[in-house]
DODONU-899635 format. One line per field, with one value per residue: residue number from 1; residue in one letter; chain; x, y, z of N, C-alpha, C, CB in turn. Coordinates in nm, 2 decimals, padded with zeros to 4 digits. Glycine has a CB too. Layout:
# DODONU-899635
pos: [NUM / ...]
code: [A / ...]
unit: [A / ...]
n.px: [X / ...]
n.py: [Y / ...]
n.pz: [Z / ...]
ca.px: [X / ...]
ca.py: [Y / ...]
ca.pz: [Z / ...]
c.px: [X / ...]
c.py: [Y / ...]
c.pz: [Z / ...]
cb.px: [X / ...]
cb.py: [Y / ...]
cb.pz: [Z / ...]
# end
This chain:
# DODONU-899635
pos: [1 / 2 / 3 / 4 / 5 / 6 / 7 / 8 / 9 / 10 / 11 / 12 / 13 / 14 / 15 / 16 / 17 / 18 / 19 / 20 / 21 / 22 / 23 / 24 / 25 / 26 / 27 / 28 / 29 / 30 / 31 / 32 / 33 / 34 / 35 / 36 / 37 / 38 / 39 / 40 / 41 / 42 / 43 / 44 / 45 / 46 / 47 / 48 / 49 / 50 / 51 / 52 / 53 / 54 / 55 / 56 / 57 / 58 / 59 / 60 / 61 / 62 / 63 / 64 / 65 / 66 / 67 / 68 / 69 / 70 / 71 / 72 / 73 / 74 / 75 / 76 / 77 / 78 / 79 / 80 / 81 / 82 / 83 / 84 / 85 / 86 / 87 / 88 / 89 / 90 / 91 / 92]
code: [M / P / D / A / P / A / P / Y / D / H / F / R / T / M / A / T / A / D / A / D / P / G / I / Y / R / V / V / G / T / S / E / T / A / V / T / L / L / R / V / A / D / D / D / G / T / R / R / A / T / G / D / L / C / R / V / P / L / T / T / L / R / R / D / F / E / P / A / A / N / P / G / D / G / G / L / G / S / F / V / R / A / I / T / A / A / V / K / S / A / F / E / R]
unit: [A / A / A / A / A / A / A / A / A / A / A / A / A / A / A / A / A / A / A / A / A / A / A / A / A / A / A / A / A / A / A / A / A / A / A / A / A / A / A / A / A / A / A / A / A / A / A / A / A / A / A / A / A / A / A / A / A / A / A / A / A / A / A / A / A / A / A / A / A / A / A / A / A / A / A / A / A / A / A / A / A / A / A / A / A / A / A / A / A / A / A / A]
n.px: [00.09 / 00.05 / 00.25 / 00.13 / -00.18 / -00.39 / -00.64 / -00.91 / -00.80 / -00.87 / -01.01 / -01.06 / -01.25 / -01.12 / -01.16 / -01.10 / -01.18 / -01.35 / -01.57 / -01.84 / -01.87 / -01.72 / -01.62 / -01.42 / -01.36 / -01.09 / -01.15 / -01.05 / -00.75 / -00.51 / -00.22 / -00.22 / -00.45 / -00.73 / -01.02 / -01.29 / -01.52 / -01.79 / -01.83 / -01.91 / -02.07 / -01.99 / -01.96 / -01.88 / -02.06 / -02.15 / -02.26 / -02.45 / -02.40 / -02.34 / -02.20 / -01.96 / -01.64 / -01.38 / -01.06 / -00.76 / -00.43 / -00.29 / -00.49 / -00.61 / -00.40 / -00.40 / -00.66 / -00.77 / -00.75 / -00.58 / -00.79 / -00.96 / -01.12 / -01.46 / -01.62 / -01.49 / -01.54 / -01.49 / -01.56 / -01.71 / -01.86 / -02.00 / -02.16 / -02.31 / -02.45 / -02.61 / -02.76 / -02.90 / -03.05 / -03.21 / -03.36 / -03.49 / -03.66 / -03.84 / -03.97 / -04.15]
n.py: [-00.12 / 00.22 / 00.48 / 00.73 / 00.77 / 00.90 / 01.14 / 00.99 / 00.74 / 00.39 / 00.16 / -00.16 / -00.31 / -00.53 / -00.84 / -00.77 / -00.52 / -00.24 / -00.13 / -00.08 / -00.34 / -00.32 / -00.12 / 00.16 / 00.51 / 00.74 / 01.05 / 01.26 / 01.37 / 01.37 / 01.43 / 01.22 / 01.07 / 00.94 / 01.03 / 00.85 / 00.75 / 00.54 / 00.36 / 00.14 / -00.18 / -00.49 / -00.68 / -00.53 / -00.38 / -00.07 / 00.18 / 00.46 / 00.57 / 00.76 / 00.72 / 00.81 / 00.78 / 00.83 / 00.74 / 00.64 / 00.64 / 00.41 / 00.23 / 00.21 / 00.09 / -00.16 / -00.27 / -00.24 / -00.29 / -00.21 / -00.13 / -00.17 / 00.09 / 00.07 / 00.16 / 00.17 / 00.07 / -00.20 / -00.56 / -00.67 / -00.46 / -00.38 / -00.61 / -00.61 / -00.37 / -00.42 / -00.64 / -00.52 / -00.33 / -00.50 / -00.64 / -00.42 / -00.35 / -00.56 / -00.53 / -00.33]
n.pz: [00.00 / -00.08 / 00.09 / 00.13 / 00.09 / -00.18 / -00.28 / -00.45 / -00.46 / -00.42 / -00.19 / -00.04 / 00.22 / 00.47 / 00.64 / 00.91 / 00.94 / 01.09 / 00.97 / 00.74 / 00.51 / 00.19 / -00.10 / -00.08 / -00.15 / -00.13 / -00.01 / 00.13 / 00.30 / 00.56 / 00.76 / 00.93 / 00.89 / 00.68 / 00.50 / 00.40 / 00.14 / 00.10 / -00.19 / -00.32 / -00.28 / -00.10 / -00.30 / -00.51 / -00.65 / -00.76 / -00.55 / -00.43 / -00.15 / 00.04 / 00.27 / 00.50 / 00.64 / 00.88 / 00.91 / 01.09 / 00.94 / 01.02 / 01.07 / 00.82 / 00.68 / 00.81 / 00.80 / 00.54 / 00.19 / -00.12 / -00.40 / -00.71 / -00.90 / -00.88 / -01.09 / -01.33 / -01.58 / -01.79 / -01.83 / -01.62 / -01.52 / -01.74 / -01.79 / -01.55 / -01.58 / -01.81 / -01.72 / -01.52 / -01.67 / -01.83 / -01.63 / -01.52 / -01.73 / -01.74 / -01.50 / -01.52]
ca.px: [00.00 / 00.13 / 00.26 / 00.05 / -00.30 / -00.43 / -00.78 / -00.95 / -00.75 / -00.98 / -00.97 / -01.17 / -01.24 / -01.08 / -01.24 / -01.07 / -01.23 / -01.47 / -01.65 / -01.93 / -01.80 / -01.74 / -01.51 / -01.42 / -01.27 / -01.03 / -01.20 / -00.98 / -00.63 / -00.43 / -00.09 / -00.24 / -00.58 / -00.80 / -01.16 / -01.33 / -01.66 / -01.82 / -01.88 / -01.96 / -02.09 / -01.88 / -01.94 / -01.83 / -02.17 / -02.15 / -02.37 / -02.44 / -02.43 / -02.31 / -02.14 / -01.83 / -01.57 / -01.25 / -00.98 / -00.62 / -00.35 / -00.25 / -00.61 / -00.62 / -00.30 / -00.43 / -00.80 / -00.81 / -00.65 / -00.61 / -00.89 / -00.99 / -01.24 / -01.57 / -01.69 / -01.39 / -01.58 / -01.46 / -01.66 / -01.80 / -01.95 / -02.09 / -02.26 / -02.40 / -02.54 / -02.70 / -02.85 / -03.00 / -03.14 / -03.31 / -03.44 / -03.58 / -03.76 / -03.94 / -04.04 / -04.25]
ca.py: [00.00 / 00.34 / 00.54 / 00.84 / 00.76 / 01.02 / 01.14 / 00.90 / 00.60 / 00.30 / 00.05 / -00.26 / -00.36 / -00.67 / -00.90 / -00.71 / -00.38 / -00.20 / -00.04 / -00.16 / -00.41 / -00.26 / -00.04 / 00.30 / 00.60 / 00.84 / 01.19 / 01.36 / 01.32 / 01.46 / 01.36 / 01.10 / 01.00 / 00.96 / 01.03 / 00.75 / 00.74 / 00.40 / 00.38 / 00.01 / -00.28 / -00.59 / -00.75 / -00.44 / -00.31 / 00.07 / 00.24 / 00.60 / 00.55 / 00.88 / 00.68 / 00.86 / 00.74 / 00.88 / 00.63 / 00.67 / 00.57 / 00.28 / 00.14 / 00.19 / -00.02 / -00.29 / -00.32 / -00.21 / -00.33 / -00.14 / -00.19 / -00.10 / 00.17 / -00.02 / 00.22 / 00.19 / 00.00 / -00.34 / -00.65 / -00.69 / -00.34 / -00.39 / -00.72 / -00.57 / -00.27 / -00.49 / -00.72 / -00.42 / -00.28 / -00.61 / -00.65 / -00.30 / -00.35 / -00.66 / -00.49 / -00.23]
ca.pz: [00.00 / -00.08 / 00.22 / 00.14 / 00.00 / -00.24 / -00.32 / -00.56 / -00.44 / -00.38 / -00.09 / 00.00 / 00.36 / 00.49 / 00.75 / 01.03 / 00.94 / 01.17 / 00.88 / 00.66 / 00.40 / 00.06 / -00.16 / -00.04 / -00.22 / -00.05 / -00.04 / 00.21 / 00.36 / 00.65 / 00.79 / 01.01 / 00.87 / 00.56 / 00.50 / 00.30 / 00.10 / 00.05 / -00.33 / -00.37 / -00.17 / -00.09 / -00.43 / -00.62 / -00.72 / -00.73 / -00.47 / -00.39 / -00.01 / 00.12 / 00.39 / 00.52 / 00.77 / 00.89 / 00.97 / 01.09 / 00.84 / 01.07 / 01.05 / 00.67 / 00.64 / 00.87 / 00.77 / 00.41 / 00.09 / -00.24 / -00.48 / -00.84 / -00.91 / -00.93 / -01.20 / -01.43 / -01.70 / -01.79 / -01.86 / -01.51 / -01.51 / -01.86 / -01.76 / -01.44 / -01.64 / -01.90 / -01.63 / -01.45 / -01.77 / -01.86 / -01.51 / -01.51 / -01.84 / -01.71 / -01.38 / -01.56]
c.px: [00.09 / 00.14 / 00.16 / -00.07 / -00.34 / -00.58 / -00.80 / -00.89 / -00.87 / -00.93 / -01.09 / -01.14 / -01.20 / -01.17 / -01.22 / -01.13 / -01.35 / -01.55 / -01.74 / -01.85 / -01.82 / -01.61 / -01.53 / -01.33 / -01.22 / -01.09 / -01.14 / -00.86 / -00.58 / -00.30 / -00.11 / -00.37 / -00.63 / -00.95 / -01.20 / -01.48 / -01.68 / -01.89 / -01.93 / -01.98 / -01.98 / -01.86 / -01.90 / -01.93 / -02.17 / -02.28 / -02.35 / -02.49 / -02.43 / -02.24 / -01.99 / -01.77 / -01.43 / -01.17 / -00.83 / -00.54 / -00.31 / -00.37 / -00.63 / -00.52 / -00.33 / -00.56 / -00.85 / -00.70 / -00.68 / -00.71 / -00.90 / -01.11 / -01.35 / -01.64 / -01.60 / -01.42 / -01.54 / -01.58 / -01.76 / -01.90 / -02.05 / -02.20 / -02.36 / -02.50 / -02.64 / -02.81 / -02.95 / -03.10 / -03.25 / -03.41 / -03.54 / -03.69 / -03.87 / -04.02 / -04.15 / -04.39]
c.py: [00.12 / 00.41 / 00.66 / 00.82 / 00.90 / 01.02 / 01.06 / 00.77 / 00.52 / 00.19 / -00.04 / -00.30 / -00.50 / -00.72 / -00.83 / -00.57 / -00.36 / -00.10 / -00.13 / -00.22 / -00.33 / -00.20 / 00.10 / 00.38 / 00.71 / 00.98 / 01.30 / 01.30 / 01.43 / 01.38 / 01.23 / 01.02 / 01.02 / 00.96 / 00.95 / 00.76 / 00.61 / 00.42 / 00.25 / -00.09 / -00.39 / -00.67 / -00.66 / -00.37 / -00.17 / 00.11 / 00.38 / 00.60 / 00.68 / 00.85 / 00.73 / 00.80 / 00.80 / 00.78 / 00.68 / 00.59 / 00.43 / 00.18 / 00.11 / 00.08 / -00.15 / -00.35 / -00.30 / -00.26 / -00.25 / -00.21 / -00.11 / -00.01 / 00.09 / 00.04 / 00.24 / 00.12 / -00.14 / -00.43 / -00.67 / -00.58 / -00.34 / -00.50 / -00.68 / -00.46 / -00.33 / -00.57 / -00.63 / -00.36 / -00.38 / -00.63 / -00.54 / -00.30 / -00.45 / -00.62 / -00.39 / -00.29]
c.pz: [00.00 / 00.06 / 00.24 / 00.04 / -00.05 / -00.27 / -00.45 / -00.56 / -00.39 / -00.29 / -00.06 / 00.14 / 00.36 / 00.61 / 00.89 / 01.05 / 01.03 / 01.09 / 00.80 / 00.54 / 00.27 / 00.01 / -00.13 / -00.13 / -00.12 / -00.10 / 00.04 / 00.28 / 00.46 / 00.67 / 00.86 / 00.98 / 00.72 / 00.58 / 00.38 / 00.27 / 00.05 / -00.09 / -00.39 / -00.25 / -00.18 / -00.22 / -00.55 / -00.69 / -00.67 / -00.66 / -00.43 / -00.24 / 00.07 / 00.25 / 00.40 / 00.64 / 00.76 / 00.97 / 00.98 / 00.99 / 00.89 / 01.05 / 00.90 / 00.63 / 00.69 / 00.82 / 00.63 / 00.31 / -00.04 / -00.33 / -00.61 / -00.82 / -00.96 / -01.05 / -01.32 / -01.56 / -01.68 / -01.81 / -01.75 / -01.50 / -01.62 / -01.84 / -01.66 / -01.50 / -01.73 / -01.82 / -01.57 / -01.55 / -01.81 / -01.75 / -01.50 / -01.61 / -01.81 / -01.58 / -01.41 / -01.57]
cb.px: [-00.10 / 00.08 / 00.40 / 00.12 / -00.42 / -00.35 / -00.83 / -00.92 / -00.63 / -01.06 / -00.91 / -01.16 / -01.38 / -00.93 / -01.21 / -00.92 / -01.26 / -01.42 / -01.55 / -02.05 / -01.84 / -01.84 / -01.51 / -01.38 / -01.35 / -00.88 / -01.35 / -01.07 / -00.53 / -00.50 / 00.00 / -00.25 / -00.69 / -00.76 / -01.23 / -01.29 / -01.69 / -01.91 / -01.77 / -01.86 / -02.23 / -01.90 / -02.07 / -01.74 / -02.30 / -02.12 / -02.39 / -02.53 / -02.34 / -02.45 / -02.14 / -01.83 / -01.57 / -01.24 / -00.99 / -00.56 / -00.23 / -00.21 / -00.74 / -00.59 / -00.16 / -00.44 / -00.89 / -00.85 / -00.65 / -00.48 / -01.03 / -01.00 / -01.22 / -01.67 / -01.76 / -01.26 / -01.51 / -01.39 / -01.60 / -01.72 / -01.87 / -02.01 / -02.19 / -02.33 / -02.45 / -02.63 / -02.77 / -02.91 / -03.07 / -03.24 / -03.36 / -03.50 / -03.69 / -03.88 / -03.94 / -04.21]
cb.py: [00.00 / 00.45 / 00.59 / 00.97 / 00.69 / 01.05 / 01.29 / 00.97 / 00.59 / 00.25 / 00.11 / -00.38 / -00.34 / -00.68 / -01.05 / -00.71 / -00.33 / -00.14 / 00.04 / -00.08 / -00.55 / -00.15 / -00.07 / 00.32 / 00.67 / 00.84 / 01.19 / 01.42 / 01.28 / 01.49 / 01.45 / 01.14 / 01.04 / 00.85 / 01.17 / 00.61 / 00.85 / 00.32 / 00.43 / -00.05 / -00.35 / -00.68 / -00.83 / -00.52 / -00.38 / 00.15 / 00.15 / 00.69 / 00.45 / 00.95 / 00.53 / 01.01 / 00.59 / 01.03 / 00.50 / 00.63 / 00.64 / 00.29 / 00.21 / 00.32 / 00.03 / -00.27 / -00.26 / -00.06 / -00.48 / -00.11 / -00.20 / -00.20 / 00.30 / -00.04 / 00.35 / 00.15 / 00.06 / -00.38 / -00.79 / -00.70 / -00.21 / -00.43 / -00.85 / -00.51 / -00.17 / -00.58 / -00.79 / -00.30 / -00.23 / -00.74 / -00.66 / -00.17 / -00.39 / -00.79 / -00.44 / -00.16]
cb.pz: [00.12 / -00.18 / 00.24 / 00.11 / 00.07 / -00.37 / -00.34 / -00.69 / -00.35 / -00.50 / 00.04 / -00.09 / 00.43 / 00.52 / 00.76 / 01.05 / 00.80 / 01.31 / 00.78 / 00.60 / 00.38 / 00.07 / -00.31 / 00.11 / -00.34 / -00.06 / -00.02 / 00.31 / 00.26 / 00.78 / 00.87 / 01.16 / 00.97 / 00.45 / 00.49 / 00.34 / 00.00 / 00.15 / -00.41 / -00.48 / -00.18 / 00.02 / -00.47 / -00.71 / -00.70 / -00.85 / -00.34 / -00.48 / 00.05 / 00.15 / 00.41 / 00.52 / 00.79 / 00.96 / 00.90 / 01.23 / 00.81 / 01.22 / 01.11 / 00.60 / 00.69 / 01.02 / 00.87 / 00.39 / 00.06 / -00.32 / -00.41 / -00.96 / -01.00 / -00.81 / -01.16 / -01.39 / -01.82 / -01.66 / -01.90 / -01.38 / -01.51 / -01.99 / -01.72 / -01.33 / -01.72 / -02.00 / -01.53 / -01.38 / -01.89 / -01.90 / -01.38 / -01.52 / -01.97 / -01.69 / -01.28 / -01.68]
# end
């Protein structure tokens, strides 16, 4: 893990984390802590949660691991988008 996380870096909770499971984006930093916004649930599905948490860097290093941006495209995002669109069409 980088020594100094930067805004827009993404991290996934590990089993030891005292935060809701999921993927978080760094939205703020200081010399000793980061502010994280939960942007996806534990399976990587993007969510607009508004959940913020501030964690010390020591906790970030211990309880989180680097993760990919869950909205960066790729086949998984494409399949989830198509599945949601088909499901939505049949729910009408």
